[in-house]
N, C-alpha and C positions, 0 to 999 in steps of 0.2 A: 588664590591661585599663585600669586607671586611667592608666598612662603613655601608652597609645595615644590615649585620649580627651583627654589633655592636649597632644597633638601631639608626643609624644616617643617615640623608639624604646624598646622594652622587650625584655628577654631572653625568647626564646620557650620556653626550657626550664623545666621544673618546673611547668607548668600542666596540670592534669588536665582533659581535654576535657569529661567529664561534669559536673564541678563548675562549670566555666565556663558550660556550657549552663544550669545551674540559676540561676546568678547573672544571666545575660542575661535569662532569663524574668522574674525578679523585678524587674529594673530596666528592662525593655522597651527594651534598648539593642542588641539583637542585630543588626538591619539596619545600624545606624550603625557598629558595630564591624566588621561584615563588610566594609563599604565601606572603612574605614580599613585593614584588613588586606589587602584585594585591591589597593589602590592604593599601598601602602607601598613605599618603596625596597627593603626587605628582604622583599618579598612571598613569595619562595620559602622563606625561612627560617621564616616563620610560617604557611605554607599549611596545615599540619596542624591549626591552631587553627580553621580555617574549617569543620571538621567540627561545631563547636559553633555557629558563627555563620551558616553558609549556610542551614540549615533556617529560621531566622527571616526571612531575606531572601525565600526562596521562599514562606513563609506570607504575608508582607506583599504580595508580588506577587499571590497568589491573592485576597487581600481587596480589592485595589485596583480590580478591574474592577467589582464591584457598587457600590462607593463612587463610582466615576467615573460610572456610569449614574444613580445616585440623586442625585448632585450636580447633574447636568444637569436632572433632574426638579425638584429644589428651586429651582434658578435660574429655571426657567420659571414655577413656581407663585408665587414671591415677587417676580416682576418688578413694579416700580412701588412696592414697599413698602420702608421703611428697614430694612435688614438687613445682616449681615456674617458671613462664615465665621470661626470661631475655631479655634485649636489645630490638631491633626492635620495634614490636607493643606495648610493655610495655612502652618503652620510649616515643613513639609517643603519647600515650594516657595520661600518667601521667606527663611527663615533657614538651612536646610540646602542651599540652592542646587540643589534637585532631587535631592540624594543620598538614598538610602533612609533612611527614618525610620519607626519603628513607629507605627501608629495603627489603631484598631479601629472607629471610628464617625465621625460628623459632629457638629460643634457649630456651631449658628447662633444669633446674637444678633439679636433683633428689637426694635424700639421697643415699649415697653409699650403705647402707644396703638394699635399695629397688631398686637398679639399675637393677638387673637381672629381678625382677618382672616387672619393668616398661617396659623393652625391650620386654619381652614376652607378656605383655598386649598390647603393640603397634602392635606387629606382629599378634596378634589375630584379630585385626581390619584392617589388610591389609597392614601395614607398613613393610618395610624390611631394614635390615642393608645394607648399600651401599658398604662397603668394605669387600670382602670375605676373606681377609688376616687376620684372627684372630691370626695367629702366629705372624705377624708383630705388630698388635695392642697390643697383650700380651707383646711382647718384649719391645715395646715402653712405656708401662705403661701409655697409653694416658688417659687424663682426660675427654675425650668426644669421642663419635662415631657419624658418619653420618648416618642418617636414612632417607629413602625416604617415604613420606606419601602418602596416597591413591590418593589425588587430585593433586599431583605433587610438593608439597612444600618439600624443604629440611629441615630436623630437625637436629640441633646439640644437641644431648642428652648428657648432662654434668653430671658427678658425682662430679665435682670440678670446681671452677671458673678459674683455670689455667690448661692448657692442658699438657704442657711439664713438666716431673718430675724434670728436672734440675732447672727449674724456680720455680716450686711448692715449692721446699725445701727452698727457700729464706724466706718464710713467714709462718705464722701460722694462717690460716683461718679455722674456724669451720663451715663446710657446714650445719650441722644439726641446729646449732644456728641461722644461716641465715634463714633457712626454718621455724624454730619456730617463728621468728618475721615477717614472710610474711603477707601481707595484701591481702584482696580480692578486685579486681577491675574488671570492665567490659571492655574487649578488643574485638573489632570487633564483638560485640553482644553476647559474651560468658563471663560468670563470672569465673575468674581464679585467682589463687594466683600469686603475684609477690613480689619482695623484698620491704621492707619498705623504706620510702624515704631516710633515712640516709644510709642504706645498698646499695640502688640503686646508690646514689652519690658515695659512696665508690667504688662500682664495676665499674661504668663508668670511674672513674679516674684511677683505677688500670688497667683496660682493655686497656684504651687509652695508658698508659705508656708502657705496655708490648707489645703493637702493634706498637710502634714507635712514637705515638703522632703527626704524620705529617698530618693526614686527618682533614680538617676543620670541618667536621661533628662532630667529637669527641669533639673538643673545643666548638662547638656551643651547643651540648648537655650539656656540663659542664656549659656553660654560663647560660642556662635556668635553670638547676637544682640548681645552686648556687643562682639564684634569688628567688627560692622557699624555701630556707633554712634560718631559723631564728637563733637567737643566741643559743637557746637550741640545735638546730640541729647541728650547728658547734661544740659546745662543745662535743656532743655525737660522732660526726665524729672523733674528735681528740682522744677520749678515745678508740673508736673501732679500729682505725688504729694503735694505740699503742699496743693494745692487739694482733693484727694480724701482727705486725712488717711491716706494709705497709705505714707508715707515709711518708717516703721519696718519693716513687713513686707517691703517691697521691698528695703530695705537688708539684712535678714536673709538672704534667699535669694541676693542678689547676692554677699554676703560669703561664704556657703557655697560658691557656685560658684567664687569666687576662691580660696578656701582648698583646695577639693577638686580642681578641674580647671584651676587657673590662669586662670580667666576674666579677660580684660583689663578689669577694672573699676577705674577710677582711684581711688586712695585719697581724694583730695579730694571725689569724688562721694559715697562712703560717709559721709564726715564731714558733708557738706552734708545728706544724707538723715537721719542718725541722731545726729550729734554724738557726745559721749562717753557713749553709752547703755550702762548696765550690761547691758541686755537683749542688745545686740549683742555685748558681751563674753561673755555666757553662751553665745551661739551658737558663738563660737570654741572654747570649752571642750568643748561637746557634740560639735562636729564632730571635734575632736581625739581625744576619748575613744570616740566611737561613729562612726567614719568610714563614710559610706554604702557605700563599695566593699567593706567587710568584712561587710556584712549578709548573713546566709544566709536570713533570713526577715523578714516585715514586722512582727514583734513586737519590743518593746524597742529601738525605733529613734530615740528622742528626739523623735518627731514632736510631742508635746504642747507642747514649747517653742515651736514654730513655729505650731501651730494656735491657741495662746492669744494670739498677738501682736495687739495693737491699736494705737491711736494713740500711746500713750505707754508708757514702762516701767512706771509705776504701774498703768495699766489692764491691761497684759499680765500683771503679777504677780498682780493680783486674779483675772483669768480663769484663770490657771494654777492658783491655789489652789482655785478653784471646780471646775475640771475634774478636778483630782487627787482631790478629795473625792468627786466624782461617780463617778469610775472605781473607787474602792474600795467604793462602796455597791452593794447589789444592786438591780437595776432590776426594777420590777414587770412582770409579764407584760403584753404589749400587748393591749389590748382589741380585740375584733373590730370591724372598720370598720362604721360605720352604713351602711344602704342608700343608694346613690347615686341622686340624682334629677337631672333636667335643671336644676333650680334650683341645684344644687351646681356644676355646670359653668358655668352662666351667672354665678353669684355669684363664682366664681374669676376668670373672664375680666373681669368688671366691676372686681374688686379690682385686677387687673393694670393695666387701662386707667387706673385712678385714680392709678397710681404714676408717670405721666408727669411728669417734673421732680422726682420725689421719690426714686425708686430704692430704696425700702425701706419697711418698716413695723415699728414696735416692738410693735404690738398689733393686735387685730382692727379697732380704730377709729382708731388713731393712726399717723401717718406719721413716718418719720425720713428726712430728705433724703438721697437717694443712698446708702443703706446698702450697704456693700460687702464683706461677709466672704467 
């Protein structure tokens, strides 16, 4: 599997179809690998492996119709507002060149100032917020909410690229700047805005890092996106990550994609992003000792190294120690949520609107500019 994702032929023998299917489900790479096997020069020799990959392609095709219909609905509802499609179908169209890529839902980024208007516009066309606990959402200061769309697609409606405030405050991302640079593309038959190529690469790398970087699909996305990036694009990425204080997490996942899947990331770019960082060196060791392609489950995957990554090695090490201690302690049982009122919903939407130009919050009353975890 790894050899195919790296663009190299691999021996078809010795691969158990059932075991391969399990790994593909874990890494969500089935449709991508199926496409590579189907179009490979030795397609006949590896045809038997498609017993593991073909079902994932068929399942993705079945999911795509409701997503296509719901994306059309979202585009109509949000017309005139500052928004962009993230991840999923946007990456399939612009990074994978339209080749099959697994995705299950839609992700949309909206300007914090327009978030309330966007939610109301979606509700007006039949969408509904899935979590009724507005008190909990307000207390958590979540950077996104889950919305059910009319044709059954789940929409993650973001006002920031980083959901948790404790992680958001590590960085300084400007959401409105990202949306100002958005480009228009055709996704599933509908013309919509999505992030420009450098911002898309930036987001893919940051999202992978803060998600633990263990899933092969994330590294494969980065491999393909890196292959589409020219020298000017790499220079721009370095500048934008410096501005957002995301250089180290971006370097971590680009380095993992390079080490795991031969992603064409120039060495000088990694040095410009992270320098001689011991944290980046730790990534090399973790990836060598716990390679993602050998994972049989989502546990013991080395994710904590990536999810702890912040602006600097020192900050990352401190967060790693805190997270390790928290992992070993017993968590108290969650309290029942307080009854939700209309004031909780309005209070959350007011809080989000106040984040325009700030992108995060360190506490109920305090802001942290452009927090980005």
